[in-house]
C-alpha positions as CSV (number, residue, x, y, z in Angstrom):
1,M,35.4,-16.1,-109.5
2,K,32.4,-15.7,-107.3
3,K,32.3,-12.1,-108.5
4,I,31.8,-13.2,-112.0
5,L,29.1,-15.8,-111.3
6,V,27.2,-13.1,-109.2
7,F,27.5,-10.6,-112.2
8,I,26.2,-13.3,-114.9
9,V,23.2,-13.9,-112.4
10,L,22.4,-10.2,-112.2
11,L,22.6,-9.8,-115.8
12,S,20.1,-12.7,-116.3
13,A,17.6,-11.1,-113.7
14,V,17.7,-7.8,-116.2
15,F,17.3,-9.7,-119.4
16,P,13.3,-9.6,-120.3
17,A,12.3,-12.5,-122.3
18,A,12.2,-10.7,-125.7
19,A,15.6,-8.9,-125.0
20,V,18.1,-8.3,-127.9
21,R,21.4,-10.1,-128.1
22,K,23.6,-10.0,-125.1
23,S,27.4,-9.9,-125.0
24,I,29.1,-11.0,-121.8
25,L,33.2,-10.7,-121.7
26,L,34.6,-14.0,-120.5
27,N,38.3,-12.9,-120.1
28,N,39.0,-13.0,-116.3
29,D,39.9,-15.8,-114.1
30,W,41.2,-18.6,-116.4
31,N,43.3,-21.2,-114.8
32,F,46.0,-22.1,-117.1
33,R,48.2,-25.1,-117.5
34,F,50.5,-27.1,-120.2
35,S,49.2,-30.4,-121.4
36,Y,52.2,-32.1,-119.6
37,Q,51.5,-30.5,-116.2
38,V,49.2,-33.3,-115.2
39,R,49.5,-33.2,-111.7
40,P,46.5,-31.4,-109.8
41,G,47.5,-27.9,-108.5
42,T,49.9,-27.2,-111.3
43,E,47.3,-24.8,-113.0
44,R,47.6,-20.9,-112.5
45,R,45.3,-17.9,-113.0
46,V,45.3,-16.0,-115.8
47,D,43.1,-13.4,-117.5
48,L,43.1,-12.9,-121.6
49,P,44.2,-11.9,-123.8
50,H,47.1,-14.3,-122.9
51,T,50.0,-16.1,-124.7
52,W,52.3,-18.4,-123.0
53,N,55.1,-17.2,-125.2
54,A,55.8,-13.8,-124.2
55,S,59.0,-14.6,-122.1
56,D,60.5,-17.3,-123.9
57,A,59.9,-16.5,-127.5
58,L,61.0,-12.7,-126.9
59,A,64.1,-14.0,-125.1
60,G,65.3,-15.5,-128.5
61,E,64.8,-19.2,-127.7
62,E,64.2,-20.8,-130.9
63,N,62.8,-24.0,-129.4
64,Y,59.8,-21.6,-127.5
65,A,57.1,-23.5,-126.1
66,R,54.8,-25.0,-129.0
67,G,52.4,-27.4,-128.0
68,V,48.9,-27.7,-125.8
69,G,47.9,-25.0,-123.5
70,N,44.7,-25.4,-121.4
71,Y,42.3,-22.8,-120.5
72,Q,39.7,-23.7,-117.7
73,K,36.9,-21.4,-116.3
74,E,33.8,-22.0,-114.5
75,L,30.4,-20.5,-116.2
76,F,27.2,-20.3,-114.2
77,V,23.9,-20.5,-116.6
78,P,21.0,-19.2,-115.0
79,A,18.2,-21.4,-115.4
80,D,16.1,-18.6,-116.9
81,W,18.3,-18.5,-120.0
82,K,16.7,-21.8,-121.2
83,G,14.9,-20.9,-124.2
84,K,17.8,-18.5,-125.5
85,R,20.6,-19.4,-127.8
86,L,24.1,-19.4,-126.4
87,F,27.2,-18.8,-128.3
88,L,31.2,-18.9,-127.2
89,R,32.5,-16.5,-129.6
90,F,36.6,-16.4,-129.7
91,E,38.4,-13.7,-131.5
92,G,41.3,-15.4,-131.5
93,A,43.3,-18.3,-130.5
94,N,46.6,-19.5,-132.0
95,T,46.5,-22.2,-133.7
96,V,44.4,-25.0,-133.5
97,T,41.7,-24.9,-130.8
98,N,39.3,-27.6,-129.0
99,L,36.3,-26.5,-126.8
100,F,35.0,-28.9,-124.3
101,I,32.2,-28.2,-121.7
102,N,31.6,-30.5,-118.6
103,Q,34.2,-32.9,-120.0
104,K,32.1,-33.4,-123.5
105,H,34.1,-32.0,-127.0
106,I,32.0,-29.4,-128.6
107,G,34.3,-28.6,-131.3
108,E,37.3,-27.5,-133.1
109,H,38.5,-24.7,-135.0
110,R,41.9,-24.5,-137.5
111,G,43.7,-21.5,-137.9
112,G,45.4,-18.8,-135.5
113,Y,44.1,-15.3,-136.4
114,G,40.3,-15.5,-137.3
115,A,37.4,-15.3,-135.2
116,F,35.1,-18.4,-134.5
117,V,32.2,-19.3,-132.8
118,F,30.6,-22.5,-131.1
119,E,26.9,-22.8,-130.4
120,I,26.6,-24.0,-126.9
121,T,22.7,-24.0,-126.2
122,D,22.0,-27.9,-125.9
123,R,25.6,-28.2,-123.9
124,V,25.2,-26.4,-121.0
125,N,23.5,-27.6,-117.8
126,Y,21.2,-24.8,-116.9
127,G,20.7,-23.3,-113.6
128,R,24.1,-25.0,-112.9
129,T,27.9,-24.3,-113.2
130,N,29.6,-25.4,-116.0
131,Q,33.1,-26.2,-116.4
132,L,34.5,-25.1,-119.9
133,L,38.1,-26.6,-121.2
134,V,39.7,-24.8,-124.3
135,R,42.8,-26.6,-125.4
136,V,44.7,-24.6,-127.7
137,N,47.9,-26.1,-129.8
138,N,50.3,-23.7,-131.5
139,A,52.6,-26.4,-132.7
140,L,53.5,-27.0,-136.4
141,N,51.0,-28.7,-138.3
142,L,51.4,-29.4,-141.7
143,D,47.6,-28.8,-142.8
144,V,46.9,-25.8,-141.1
145,M,48.4,-22.3,-142.7
146,P,50.8,-20.6,-141.7
147,L,53.9,-23.6,-142.3
148,V,56.7,-21.4,-141.5
149,G,57.1,-17.2,-140.9
150,D,59.6,-14.7,-139.9
151,F,57.9,-14.1,-136.8
152,N,56.7,-15.7,-133.7
153,F,53.9,-18.3,-133.6
154,Y,52.4,-17.4,-130.1
155,G,50.3,-19.6,-128.5
156,G,47.1,-18.8,-126.5
157,I,43.8,-17.3,-126.4
158,Y,45.3,-14.0,-127.2
159,R,42.1,-12.0,-128.2
160,D,39.0,-11.6,-126.0
161,V,36.3,-14.2,-125.5
162,Y,32.3,-13.5,-125.3
163,L,29.4,-15.5,-124.4
164,V,26.7,-14.3,-126.7
165,I,23.0,-14.6,-125.9
166,T,20.4,-14.4,-128.4
167,D,16.5,-15.1,-129.0
168,Q,15.6,-18.6,-130.8
169,A,15.7,-16.4,-133.8
170,C,18.6,-14.4,-134.7
171,I,21.0,-12.8,-137.3
172,S,23.6,-15.6,-137.3
173,P,26.6,-15.5,-135.6
174,L,27.7,-19.1,-137.1
175,D,28.4,-17.7,-140.7
176,Y,32.4,-18.0,-140.3
177,A,31.9,-15.8,-137.1
178,S,30.8,-12.9,-139.4
179,P,28.4,-10.3,-138.4
180,G,25.8,-12.0,-140.4
181,V,25.6,-8.8,-142.6
182,Y,27.2,-8.2,-145.6
183,L,26.6,-4.5,-146.7
184,V,27.6,-4.9,-150.7
185,Q,28.7,-1.7,-152.3
186,E,27.3,-1.5,-156.3
187,N,27.5,1.5,-158.6
188,V,28.7,4.0,-156.1
189,S,29.2,7.5,-157.2
190,R,29.3,10.9,-155.7
191,E,25.6,11.4,-156.8
192,K,24.4,8.0,-155.6
193,A,25.2,4.7,-154.0
194,G,23.4,1.3,-154.2
195,V,23.9,-1.3,-151.7
196,Q,22.5,-4.4,-151.1
197,A,22.2,-5.5,-147.6
198,K,22.5,-9.2,-147.2
199,V,21.4,-10.7,-144.0
200,V,22.0,-14.4,-142.8
201,L,19.1,-15.2,-140.5
202,S,19.2,-18.4,-138.1
203,N,16.0,-20.0,-136.5
204,A,16.5,-22.6,-133.9
205,A,12.9,-23.3,-133.3
206,A,10.8,-26.2,-134.1
207,S,8.3,-24.2,-136.1
208,S,8.5,-21.6,-138.5
209,R,8.6,-17.9,-137.6
210,R,7.3,-14.8,-139.1
211,T,9.6,-11.9,-138.7
212,E,10.8,-8.9,-140.4
213,V,14.1,-7.2,-141.3
214,N,14.6,-3.5,-140.9
215,V,18.2,-2.1,-142.2
216,A,18.7,1.6,-141.5
217,V,21.3,3.6,-142.4
218,Y,22.5,6.6,-140.0
219,D,24.2,9.8,-140.4
220,G,24.6,10.5,-136.9
221,N,21.3,10.5,-135.3
222,K,19.4,11.3,-138.7
223,I,18.1,8.3,-140.9
224,V,19.6,8.6,-144.3
225,V,17.6,5.4,-145.9
226,Q,15.6,3.0,-144.1
227,Q,13.8,-0.2,-145.8
228,R,12.1,-3.3,-144.1
229,Q,11.4,-6.6,-145.7
230,P,9.2,-9.4,-144.2
231,V,10.9,-13.0,-144.0
232,V,9.1,-16.3,-142.6
233,L,12.0,-18.2,-141.0
234,P,11.9,-21.9,-141.7
235,A,12.1,-24.0,-138.7
236,N,15.4,-25.2,-137.5
237,G,17.1,-23.6,-140.4
238,S,18.6,-20.5,-141.9
239,Q,17.8,-18.1,-144.5
240,T,19.7,-15.2,-146.4
241,V,17.6,-12.2,-147.1
242,T,18.7,-9.2,-149.3
243,V,17.5,-5.8,-148.7
244,P,18.1,-3.0,-151.6
245,L,19.4,0.3,-150.2
246,Q,19.6,3.4,-152.2
247,I,21.3,6.9,-150.9
248,R,21.3,10.0,-153.0
249,N,24.5,12.2,-153.0
250,P,26.6,10.1,-150.4
251,R,29.2,11.5,-148.2
252,L,31.9,9.3,-149.3
253,W,34.7,7.7,-147.2
254,N,37.6,9.5,-148.4
255,G,40.6,8.0,-146.7
256,R,42.7,10.3,-144.3
257,K,40.7,13.5,-145.7
258,D,37.4,12.3,-144.7
259,P,37.0,9.2,-143.0
260,F,33.4,9.3,-142.8
261,V,31.2,6.0,-141.9
262,Y,27.6,5.6,-141.8
263,R,26.3,3.6,-138.8
264,T,23.8,0.7,-140.3
265,E,21.7,-0.7,-137.7
266,I,20.2,-4.3,-138.6
267,T,17.4,-5.2,-136.7
268,L,15.3,-8.4,-136.7
269,L,11.6,-8.1,-135.3
270,A,8.7,-10.5,-134.5
271,D,5.4,-9.4,-133.6
272,G,6.5,-5.9,-133.8
273,K,9.2,-6.3,-131.2
274,E,12.9,-6.3,-132.0
275,I,14.6,-9.7,-131.1
276,D,18.0,-9.1,-132.4
277,K,20.1,-6.4,-133.6
278,V,23.4,-5.9,-135.2
279,V,25.5,-2.8,-136.0
280,Q,28.0,-2.2,-138.9
281,P,30.0,0.3,-140.5
282,L,29.1,1.4,-144.1
283,G,31.7,3.3,-145.6
284,L,30.9,4.4,-149.2
285,R,33.6,4.6,-151.8
286,F,34.9,3.6,-154.9
287,Y,38.4,3.0,-156.3
288,R,40.7,1.4,-158.9
289,V,44.4,0.9,-159.9
290,D,45.9,2.1,-163.1
291,A,49.2,0.3,-164.6
292,E,50.7,3.9,-165.4
293,E,49.0,6.3,-162.7
294,G,48.6,4.0,-159.8
295,F,45.9,4.3,-157.0
296,F,42.7,6.3,-157.3
297,L,40.2,6.9,-154.5
298,N,36.5,8.4,-155.3
299,G,38.2,9.3,-158.9
300,E,40.9,11.1,-157.5
301,H,44.7,10.0,-157.3
302,L,46.0,9.0,-154.2
303,K,49.7,7.6,-153.7
304,L,49.5,5.1,-151.0
305,Q,52.5,5.6,-148.4
306,G,52.2,2.7,-146.1
307,V,53.2,0.7,-143.4
308,C,53.2,-3.1,-142.6
309,R,52.3,-3.9,-139.0
310,H,52.8,-7.1,-136.9
311,Q,50.3,-7.7,-133.8
312,D,52.9,-8.0,-131.0
313,R,54.9,-5.9,-128.6
314,A,57.6,-6.2,-125.8
315,E,56.5,-7.9,-122.7
316,I,53.4,-9.2,-123.7
317,G,53.7,-10.9,-127.2
318,N,50.9,-10.7,-129.0
319,A,48.1,-10.4,-126.1
320,L,47.0,-6.8,-127.3
321,R,44.5,-4.9,-125.5
322,P,42.7,-1.8,-126.8
323,M,45.1,0.6,-125.4
324,H,47.8,-1.0,-127.3
325,H,46.0,-0.7,-130.9
326,D,45.1,2.7,-130.2
327,E,48.8,3.6,-129.4
328,D,50.2,1.9,-132.6
329,M,47.6,3.8,-134.5
330,A,48.2,7.1,-133.1
331,I,51.8,6.3,-134.0
332,I,50.8,5.6,-137.5
333,T,48.6,8.5,-138.1
334,E,51.3,11.0,-136.6
335,M,53.7,9.7,-139.4
336,G,51.2,10.5,-141.7
337,A,50.7,7.0,-143.6
338,N,47.4,6.9,-145.3
339,A,47.7,2.8,-145.9
340,I,48.8,0.0,-144.0
341,R,49.5,-3.8,-144.9
342,L,48.4,-5.8,-141.6
343,A,51.1,-8.7,-142.4
344,H,51.0,-11.7,-142.5
345,Y,47.6,-12.7,-141.2
346,P,44.2,-11.4,-140.1
347,Q,44.4,-8.6,-137.2
348,A,42.0,-7.6,-134.5
349,T,38.7,-6.5,-135.6
350,Y,39.3,-3.7,-133.2
351,F,42.3,-2.8,-135.3
352,Y,40.3,-2.7,-138.6
353,D,37.5,-0.3,-136.8
354,L,40.7,2.0,-136.1
355,A,41.5,2.0,-139.6
356,D,38.0,2.9,-140.9
357,R,37.7,5.6,-138.6
358,N,41.3,7.2,-139.4
359,G,41.1,7.0,-142.9
360,L,43.9,3.9,-143.6
361,V,43.7,2.2,-146.8
362,V,44.0,-1.4,-145.8
363,W,45.7,-4.6,-147.4
364,A,44.4,-7.6,-145.4
365,E,45.6,-10.9,-145.9
366,I,45.7,-14.5,-145.0
367,P,48.6,-16.3,-143.5
368,F,49.8,-18.0,-146.6
369,I,53.6,-17.5,-146.1
370,G,56.6,-18.8,-147.7
371,P,60.1,-19.1,-146.2
372,G,61.5,-16.3,-147.9
373,G,65.6,-16.7,-147.3
374,Y,64.9,-19.7,-144.5
375,L,64.3,-23.5,-144.8
376,D,61.2,-25.4,-145.0
377,R,58.2,-24.4,-147.6
378,G,55.1,-22.6,-147.1
379,Y,52.9,-24.9,-149.2
380,V,52.2,-28.6,-149.2
381,N,50.3,-29.8,-151.7
382,Q,47.7,-32.0,-149.9
383,P,44.1,-31.6,-149.6
384,S,43.5,-31.0,-146.1
385,F,46.0,-28.1,-146.2
386,R,44.6,-26.6,-149.5
387,A,41.1,-26.9,-147.6
388,N,42.3,-25.0,-144.4
389,G,43.6,-22.1,-146.5
390,K,40.3,-21.8,-148.3
391,E,38.6,-21.8,-144.9
392,Q,40.9,-18.9,-143.6
393,L,40.2,-16.9,-146.6
394,K,36.5,-17.3,-145.9
395,E,36.7,-16.3,-142.7
396,L,38.9,-13.2,-143.6
397,I,36.5,-11.7,-146.1
398,R,33.2,-12.6,-144.2
399,Q,34.4,-11.3,-140.8
400,H,35.7,-8.1,-142.2
401,Y,33.5,-7.6,-145.3
402,N,32.2,-4.1,-144.1
403,H,35.1,-2.4,-143.4
404,P,35.5,0.6,-145.6
405,S,39.2,0.7,-145.3
406,I,39.8,-2.6,-146.8
407,C,40.6,-2.3,-150.4
408,F,42.6,-5.4,-151.1
409,W,42.9,-9.1,-150.0
410,G,46.3,-10.4,-149.7
411,L,46.4,-14.0,-151.1
412,Y,50.4,-15.0,-150.2
413,N,53.7,-13.7,-149.2
414,E,57.1,-14.7,-150.6
415,L,56.4,-18.4,-151.9
416,K,58.5,-20.5,-154.1
417,T,57.2,-22.2,-157.1
418,I,59.9,-24.8,-157.0
419,G,58.8,-28.4,-155.9
420,D,55.1,-28.4,-155.1
421,S,54.2,-25.2,-157.0
422,P,51.4,-23.3,-155.5
423,E,50.4,-21.6,-158.6
424,E,47.2,-23.6,-159.5
425,Y,46.2,-23.4,-155.8
426,I,46.7,-19.3,-155.8
427,R,44.4,-19.4,-158.8
428,E,41.7,-21.4,-157.0
429,L,42.2,-18.7,-153.9
430,N,42.0,-15.9,-156.4
431,A,38.8,-17.2,-157.7
432,L,37.5,-18.1,-154.4
433,A,38.4,-14.2,-153.1
434,H,36.3,-12.8,-156.2
435,E,33.4,-15.2,-155.5
436,E,33.4,-14.2,-151.8
437,D,33.5,-10.7,-152.6
438,P,33.5,-9.3,-156.5
439,T,34.0,-5.7,-155.1
440,R,37.5,-5.7,-154.1
441,L,40.9,-6.4,-155.4
442,T,43.0,-9.3,-155.0
443,T,46.9,-8.9,-154.3
444,A,50.4,-10.6,-153.0
445,A,53.8,-10.1,-151.8
446,S,56.2,-11.5,-154.4
447,F,60.0,-12.0,-154.0
448,L,60.1,-14.2,-157.3
449,E,62.0,-13.2,-160.5
450,D,60.0,-10.9,-162.6
451,E,59.1,-13.1,-165.2
452,N,57.7,-15.6,-162.9
453,T,54.1,-16.5,-164.0
454,L,52.8,-16.5,-160.3
455,N,53.3,-12.8,-160.2
456,G,50.5,-12.4,-162.8
457,V,47.7,-14.5,-160.9
458,T,46.2,-11.6,-158.7
459,D,44.6,-8.4,-159.7
460,V,47.4,-6.4,-158.6
461,V,50.9,-7.7,-157.5
462,A,53.7,-6.3,-155.2
463,W,57.3,-7.1,-154.8
464,N,59.2,-7.5,-151.3
465,K,62.5,-5.3,-152.0
466,Y,65.5,-4.8,-149.6
467,Y,68.0,-2.9,-151.9
468,G,70.7,-1.7,-149.7
469,W,70.0,-4.2,-146.8
470,Y,70.3,-7.9,-148.3
471,G,72.6,-6.6,-151.2
472,G,72.7,-3.7,-153.6
473,S,72.2,-0.1,-152.8
474,P,69.2,2.1,-152.2
475,A,69.2,3.5,-155.8
476,D,68.8,-0.3,-157.3
477,M,65.1,0.0,-156.3
478,G,64.1,2.8,-159.0
479,K,66.5,0.7,-161.5
480,W,64.4,-2.7,-160.7
481,A,61.3,-0.8,-160.5
482,D,61.4,0.8,-164.1
483,A,63.0,-2.2,-165.6
484,N,59.9,-4.5,-164.5
485,H,57.3,-1.9,-165.8
486,K,59.0,-2.0,-169.0
487,A,59.0,-5.8,-169.3
488,F,55.6,-6.3,-167.9
489,P,53.7,-3.1,-168.5
490,Q,50.3,-4.6,-167.7
491,Y,51.5,-5.3,-163.9
492,K,50.0,-3.1,-161.5
493,I,52.9,-2.8,-159.2
494,A,53.7,-2.2,-155.7
495,I,56.2,-2.2,-153.1
496,S,55.0,-4.7,-150.2
497,E,58.0,-4.6,-148.2
498,Y,61.2,-2.5,-148.1
499,G,63.4,-1.8,-144.8
500,A,66.6,-1.9,-143.1
501,G,67.5,-2.9,-139.5
502,A,68.5,-0.7,-136.7
503,S,69.2,-0.5,-133.3
504,I,69.1,3.1,-131.4
505,Y,72.3,1.9,-129.4
506,H,74.3,1.6,-132.7
507,Q,75.9,5.0,-133.6
508,Q,78.6,5.8,-135.8
509,D,80.5,8.8,-137.4
510,S,80.5,7.8,-141.1
511,V,77.4,6.2,-142.8
512,K,78.3,2.7,-143.3
513,A,76.0,-0.3,-143.5
514,G,76.0,-3.1,-141.2
515,V,75.9,-6.7,-141.8
516,S,72.0,-7.7,-141.8
517,S,72.8,-11.0,-140.2
518,G,75.5,-9.3,-137.7
519,W,75.4,-7.6,-134.3
520,W,75.8,-4.1,-136.0
521,H,72.9,-2.5,-137.2
522,P,73.8,1.7,-137.2
523,E,70.8,4.0,-137.0
524,N,72.3,6.3,-139.6
525,W,72.3,3.5,-142.4
526,Q,68.7,2.9,-141.9
527,T,68.0,6.7,-142.1
528,Y,70.2,6.7,-145.5
529,Y,68.6,3.6,-146.7
530,H,64.9,5.1,-146.3
531,I,65.9,8.5,-147.8
532,G,67.2,6.6,-151.1
533,N,64.2,4.2,-151.3
534,W,61.5,6.5,-150.7
535,Q,62.8,8.8,-153.3
536,A,62.8,6.0,-155.9
537,I,59.1,5.0,-155.0
538,A,57.8,8.7,-154.9
539,E,59.3,9.6,-158.3
540,R,57.3,6.9,-160.0
541,P,53.7,7.1,-160.5
542,Y,53.3,3.9,-161.6
543,I,54.0,2.5,-158.1
544,W,50.5,2.3,-156.7
545,G,51.6,1.8,-153.3
546,S,54.3,1.3,-150.9
547,F,54.5,-0.4,-147.4
548,I,57.5,0.0,-145.1
549,W,58.8,-3.0,-143.6
550,N,58.3,-2.6,-140.6
551,L,56.4,0.3,-138.9
552,F,57.7,-1.5,-135.2
553,D,60.2,-3.8,-134.3
554,F,58.9,-7.2,-133.7
555,G,59.5,-10.7,-132.3
556,A,61.3,-13.6,-134.2
557,A,63.1,-16.1,-132.1
558,H,65.1,-17.2,-134.6
559,R,66.7,-14.1,-135.4
560,A,70.4,-13.4,-133.8
561,E,71.2,-10.2,-135.1
562,G,71.0,-6.4,-134.0
563,D,71.6,-5.4,-130.6
564,R,70.0,-8.4,-129.2
565,P,68.4,-12.1,-130.1
566,G,65.1,-12.7,-130.9
567,I,64.3,-9.3,-132.5
568,N,63.8,-8.2,-136.0
569,D,64.9,-4.6,-135.7
570,K,63.7,-3.2,-139.0
571,G,61.1,-1.0,-137.5
572,L,60.8,2.6,-137.3
573,V,59.9,2.2,-133.6
574,T,61.5,0.5,-131.1
575,F,59.6,-2.8,-130.1
576,D,58.2,-1.2,-126.8
577,R,56.9,1.7,-128.6
578,K,59.3,4.2,-126.5
579,V,61.7,5.5,-129.3
580,K,61.1,6.7,-133.0
581,K,63.7,6.3,-134.9
582,D,65.5,8.8,-137.1
583,A,63.9,7.3,-140.2
584,Y,60.2,7.9,-138.6
585,Y,60.8,11.7,-138.6
586,F,61.9,11.5,-142.3
587,Y,58.7,10.1,-143.3
588,K,56.7,12.5,-140.9
589,A,58.5,15.5,-142.6
590,N,57.3,14.2,-145.9
591,W,53.8,12.9,-145.4
592,N,52.8,15.1,-142.4
593,K,52.2,18.5,-143.3
594,S,50.0,19.6,-140.7
595,D,52.0,18.6,-137.2
596,K,54.7,21.4,-137.7
597,F,58.2,20.3,-136.1
598,V,61.5,20.0,-136.5
599,Y,63.8,17.0,-135.8
600,I,67.7,16.7,-135.6
601,A,68.8,13.2,-137.1
602,N,71.8,11.4,-135.5
603,R,70.6,12.8,-132.0
604,R,71.7,9.6,-130.3
605,H,74.9,9.9,-131.4
606,I,76.2,11.7,-128.4
607,R,80.0,10.5,-128.2
608,R,81.5,11.8,-131.2
609,T,85.3,11.6,-132.5
610,A,85.0,13.9,-135.5
611,P,85.3,17.3,-135.0
612,V,83.9,18.4,-138.3
613,T,80.2,16.9,-139.3
614,D,77.2,17.4,-141.0
615,V,74.0,18.1,-139.4
616,T,71.0,16.6,-140.8
617,V,67.4,18.0,-140.0
618,F,64.0,16.8,-140.9
619,S,61.1,19.2,-140.9
620,N,57.7,20.0,-142.6
621,L,58.6,23.8,-142.2
622,P,59.9,26.0,-145.2
623,E,62.8,27.4,-143.5
624,T,65.0,26.4,-140.6
625,E,67.8,28.0,-138.7
626,L,71.0,26.0,-137.2
627,F,72.7,27.0,-133.8
628,V,75.7,25.4,-132.7
629,N,76.8,26.7,-129.0
630,G,74.8,29.6,-129.9
631,K,76.4,30.5,-133.1
632,S,74.2,30.6,-136.1
633,Y,75.1,28.6,-139.0
634,G,72.7,30.1,-141.3
635,R,69.0,29.5,-142.7
636,Q,68.0,27.0,-145.1
637,Q,65.3,25.5,-147.3
638,P,64.6,21.8,-147.3
639,D,65.4,19.7,-150.5
640,S,62.6,18.2,-152.3
641,Y,62.5,15.3,-149.6
642,A,62.0,17.9,-146.4
643,T,65.4,17.5,-145.6
644,F,68.0,20.1,-144.4
645,V,71.9,19.5,-144.3
646,W,74.4,21.7,-143.0
647,K,77.7,20.5,-144.2
648,G,81.1,21.1,-142.6
649,V,80.1,21.9,-139.1
650,Q,82.7,22.5,-136.5
651,L,82.3,20.8,-133.0
652,S,84.2,22.1,-129.9
653,P,85.9,19.8,-127.5
654,G,83.6,18.4,-124.8
655,K,79.9,19.3,-124.8
656,N,78.2,20.7,-127.9
657,T,74.6,22.0,-128.1
658,V,72.9,21.7,-131.3
659,E,69.6,23.5,-131.6
660,V,67.6,24.0,-134.7
661,K,64.6,26.6,-135.0
662,A,61.9,27.4,-137.0
663,A,63.0,30.7,-139.2
664,G,61.3,34.0,-138.3
665,K,61.1,36.1,-135.1
666,K,58.0,34.4,-133.7
667,A,58.8,30.9,-134.6
668,A,58.3,28.6,-131.5
669,V,59.0,25.1,-133.2
670,S,62.5,23.8,-132.2
671,D,64.8,21.1,-131.5
672,C,67.9,20.6,-129.4
673,V,70.3,18.0,-128.2
674,E,73.9,17.6,-126.9
675,W,76.7,16.0,-128.6
676,N,80.1,15.6,-126.6
677,L,83.3,15.9,-128.7
678,N,86.0,13.3,-127.2
């Protein structure tokens, strides 16, 4: 604690009076206790990000702790900060958060996945140590989204917390915790791009102030365009100023091919001196979706081959750090995905930054979630619930407006229309999304029958379909899609979820489905499932995108299936990110043509009883050769889906060495496994 206090004191000594804003990370040295722990001395030290459900929820305890957790911290505020403005910025805390300073209530935020900011300028004691208390409640509340979900509602301050220090006049941090800057793209083409930079300014001084807003767009260190605009800020008020920009022959943000992003610096000046600055990405692009031909980015057709992602992992729950996001993105890009659905809630700003830089097309959504096949409901027709959903939608759009990767705002997932029908409310959300952001499309993840009118509310729509896992067979995906497209040709349709459970410990000779709700989830059935479903999707150009459920196994305490309780094992990668399942490499072979590799499927089935087997290999190479115990079984070319199959391969009793090599004398790419025949 003393180290942090000294650090803040030193910072105050080097901040000149007219310094631009400073952000101080406050993640270390908090004391945590549950609200029922009222005896002194029951608190324990924690660092943020933190969740109190990393153990119980991930152990499959359905009644994992859902209540109030208390976070306390001392914050020394130097005397020479008086005259500045101080803000506490929370990147995310689940679900309802109340802030107290020196035992006085400052404010409340309702919602577990967006950032929020409290101004504390007049609520702290300068030159003294102040007591922070943050009370976070993850209990079910019928007027806060989400009400249900097939995932864990981890409690805690699970993202970063910052102390932000600004001048009396600043680019406002208080506009729904947005950057205070909106780079509105208008008339973007390969020849030119019009951008309206809308800047929200705030002045806490008792008198008006003459200022100037400077907007500069950089390509590296080169200024591409720059505009200044004077503005007189009213006393104790705010004002939005719009600065128009024109860029000739822009370099476009072009997905995985060229994820180029300009750097935009928005500076507030007074008396010729810089008093505040915000930096935002500007990725110029234009796109559309056609009901027959799918998604187009910058005028070129792009089949969106995507994944879904939850923000949790083994041992730490949802308290992720940058290295965890980096690892996830590396796995996504290695597979060759070009799109991602960030389900079922806003995720960390850092991950949207990664999506920008790596060229992923993003579907971002609010946590408006139906029960799917479970009990309870995702919608309650009461004013407070409806108001909360609109607030969360505004947070999502305003906080992430400038990310070029985001092309779709998602409004709901698996809602039902029986009882309180949400359709009227969805129409209100759809109108609000377009009011907040007329440049992007709205979408939704439906599981309703095709003729339900709720499917037609958003600009484009997608379905969660699990043919081959929850009944049916993989071949049914194509049959359903064709029937839907024929009956409702106006719909611009995608597949928002498809997947099957798999344990890397469940291996078998034959390819037979496990029971979705049972304890046997064989890995080879997941592979078979994805081969069949991807073929159906790939062959239909009118499907504008598809999103595998899920890229990673994730926590769901109520699930009792697969190889252990508490895990949804539909991921193509294990919860700890250590093992990529066979289906992952099927997609890599189809989607990633640059990272040359060969991969032997069914590799973990090392104890075999059948002397004759088929050997399946996934590879993005044009020809491979199979060797078993040193004997060549010949070369093969792949089928249309990067798959090689040698049928009727004879195994010998005991150990068998199975190796696949790229064909050719100079080939260096190979894979090898050992199987034992009992």
